[in-house]
N, C-alpha and C positions, 0 to 999 in steps of 0.2 A: 301905131297912128289907129288899129285897131280898138285899141281900149280908148282911146280917146273919141271915137266914133260912135262908140257903143255906151259909153259912159250914160250920156244924157239919156238915151231911151232908155237904159235898165236902171236908171234912177225913178224915172216918170212912172213906170209899169209897176217900181214897187214902193212909192211914194201912194199911189191909189190903193193899192194892194192895202197895203199898213195901214191909210185913213176908212178905208170900209169893211177890213178885216175878212175883206174876202183875197181867195190864189184863186188861179184858173188854173181849170178842172183837171185840162192836160198836165199842167206839173205836179199834179199829187196821183200822176199815174206811174206805179211804179212795172219794171220786170226784174224778176226776184228768180236769182240764179243761184241752187242749190248748191250748197260748199261739204264736200263728204270731210266726216270728222273721226272717221275713224269704223271700224268691223262692218258688218255683212252691207255689202253695195244695196240688197234690196229692202232693207229695212229703214223707212223714212225719216226718223226718229235720228238717223246717223248723218241725216243733214243740216249745215246751218244754212236757213233761207239769210242770201245778201241782197236786196232789193236796190237796183241800180234805178237813181232818180236823176232829173234833168238836173245838171251842171249850171242851169241861171237859178234853181230856187238850192242849190250850194250855195252858192254867195250869196244869195243875202241871210241867208239862215248863219251864216257865215258870221258877218256883220251884226245880227244879234244874238250869234254866243256871244260873243266878245263881251257885250255890254252889258250882258245878264249874267255870264260869270261873276263878272268886273261887280256888279250890283250885289248880289250872291254872298263874293270872298269877302269884300269890305263890309258886309255887317255877318258875316259868319254864317252863313244861312245852309251850308251843307254840312252834315254831319262829318264829326268833326275825325271818327273814327272811317271814315272813307278815304279810298287811296284809288280810285280809279277815275278815267275818265278829269286830271285837274290837272293843273300845270304842277310843278314841282313835285310831283306823286308817284307812287308806280308800285310795283308788285313787291318791290324791291325796299319800299319806304316803307309798305303793311307790313312784310317781311320782319324787318328793321323793330318797328314799333310793337309785332309781336314777342316778336324774341326778347328784347327790353321789358315786356313785361312779366312774360312767364321766367326768365331771369332771376330777376326779384324776388317775383314770388318762392322759388325753389329756395335763394339764399336767407330764405325767413323761414325756412323748413316746411314748407308746406308743400303738399302733392299738389299737381294740376292737372287740371283735367282740360281736355279743347273737343269742342264736338266742332265739325267743319258742316254745315247747312248747302244745299244743294237747292236751288227755287227750277222749277219744269218749268223748260219755253219762258222764263222771264221777261224776257221784251217782247215778248208776243202775247204776255197776257197782262198787259199796262191796262189799264182799265181809264176810257176819256176823263167821265165825272170823275174820278180821286183823284188824278192830276190834277184836274183844272181847282177842284178845291183847294190844293195846295199850295200852286202857285198862287191863287189869291191872297190862301192863307201869309204868305209872305211878300205881298204886295205887290206883286204883279199881274196887273188885269188890266179893264180899259181897251184902250185899239191894242194894245198888244198882245194882251188877253184874249182877246178873238180873233185875232190873227193865228195865234196858238191853236186855238178849237178849233179851225178851219185847216190848220195844219191835218191835226192829226184825224179828223171827220172827213167824211164822204172821201176817201181815199180808194182805188183799186191800182189790182194787181195780177200780171200772167207769168207765169212760170216759163222758163225763155233754158232749152237746155241742146245744147248739139244746135245754133238756129232756129231751134223749132220754135217758136212761141204758142203758148195755153188758149186756152177762153177766159179772157179777164174777169176776175172777181171783188166780189165789194169787199173792204175790209174792215171786222167789226171791231176789233181791240188792236192795240201792240204798236211799238212804232219803230218806222220801220229801220233796218237794221243796214248800216248805208249811208241815212244818213246823217247831218252833222249837228239838228237839237237833236235826235231821236236818245242817244246816251245822256244828254244832260235831262230833257224830261224824265227819265227811269229816276235818275238819280232823284230829283223831287220826289219822284213818289217812295222812296223810301229812304229815304231823310229821316223818318222817324219813325225809322223800323224800333231802336232799342228805347223808345219813349219810354215803358214800363219795367225794365230791364231793370232791379233795387241792386246786384251786388258782383252780377258775371261782367267784362272786359272784351267787348264787341269789334271787331274791325271786318271792314271790305272789301274785297279791289273787284268794284261795280256789282251782281250779284252773285260774286265769290263769298260767301261768310264763315263767319270761325268767333264763338265762343268761348272764353278762358276762364275757367274759376278754380281760387286756388283751393284745395280741399283737407282738412285736418280733423274733420268729424262727418256726423252722417247728416247735422243741418246743414251742413256745406252742399253734400249733394243732393235734400231737399230743395234747398234756396238755387242752383243750379237748375235743376230740374223745371222750379217755378217761373223761371226767367225763360226758358225753351218755351215752354208753355205759355209763355205773355207771348214771344214771335210768333208762334202758330195763332194766338187769339186777330195780333196785327195781318200776318196774312192772309188771314178770313174776312179781314172787316176792307183789306183793297186790293179784294178776288187775286190774292197770289195763289199760286200751290205750290207747295215742297214737292223735291223728287227723295220721300224719305227711304228709299231702297240705297241708295248713294250716301248719306250721312253717312260718318264717322265717328267715333270716336279715340284720342289719341292722351293717355294717361302717361305722366312723366313724374317723376319722381330721382333726388338723391341716394343712389345705394349708398357711396362711400365717400361720408363730406372729406373736402379737402384738408390735406395736417400745411399748413402754415411751418415756415423752420423759423427757430426763434431767435439764431443767428443767424450770418450772413456775412459773405469778405468778400471785398475789393481783389480782382484777378491781375491788378497793378493797372488800367489802363488810365493814364491822366489826358486832362488837355489844359492845355496855356492857351493865356489872355489873344494869342493872335490869331488863332485857328480860329475859322469860322468853319462854323456845324448848325443844322439845323438843331431840334430840339430829337427830332426824331432820330436824328442819327446819334445822335451825342445815347437814345436812351439804348442803338445798340450794344451800347457797352459797358453798358450801369443799369442791371434790374433793380426797377422801382417795386416795392409791392405795398398793396392795398394798406389801409388805415389800418383790417382784423389782421394784418401778419404780424404786427408786436416787432418787427424784424428789429436787428440794434446797427 
């Protein structure tokens, strides 16, 4: 009964808001709750600022996000190496894609270097003008574009700890961590991070990014370094910053190549036509080798 009573007033509020491209100021004020990430409790950098915003605006953000995501997925506007905040993708899907790529390179006899990158305060560094420019480049403008610009700008927030609230202050950059649209707008901003990469394989989960490259000669090392420099240039243009001390490089190679048997023998397990079993169950009884095994 309550939702029926609220539906019409909320529709009128958000219809007016979208038509004018303006959001009531009170709905753009957030309470920021610092969540400890680990390390010293006295170091501000060890806290993640989570913005608590009004449920009213979150409801409308959800409606807009649904349509924007549908539009971007249908037109393949997301970075295909991005696995964060996307339906059907996850940390696991990124890991599988990365592992598959590395395995293919190793099977070709190449060594593999993987560089793990880390953005410094990625969500807090989001540049409004760059984000709006990229939204326009993918066809999101007009009323919706103006509404998103209003959503990003003229925000205020206050720190809330143990029930004590600080003095509100202006937010000059970044998307609210805890909002519905914030992560999506971040994905739009970094969607072209690999636009100037020529040879490496890049995959990301939100801001956590890894760059992999097969290495067989010094030229490949130079090419990987060139791609990393291209990513650095992208960061400078987009007013983003890397946390270089947290970079890691992992090198992989096969020390002892697999020796495939030339012959194999079945151990007597048989199936008759009346037995029901899935293929995976049959494979428990009969080992199947890949094409490279050359078994008889």
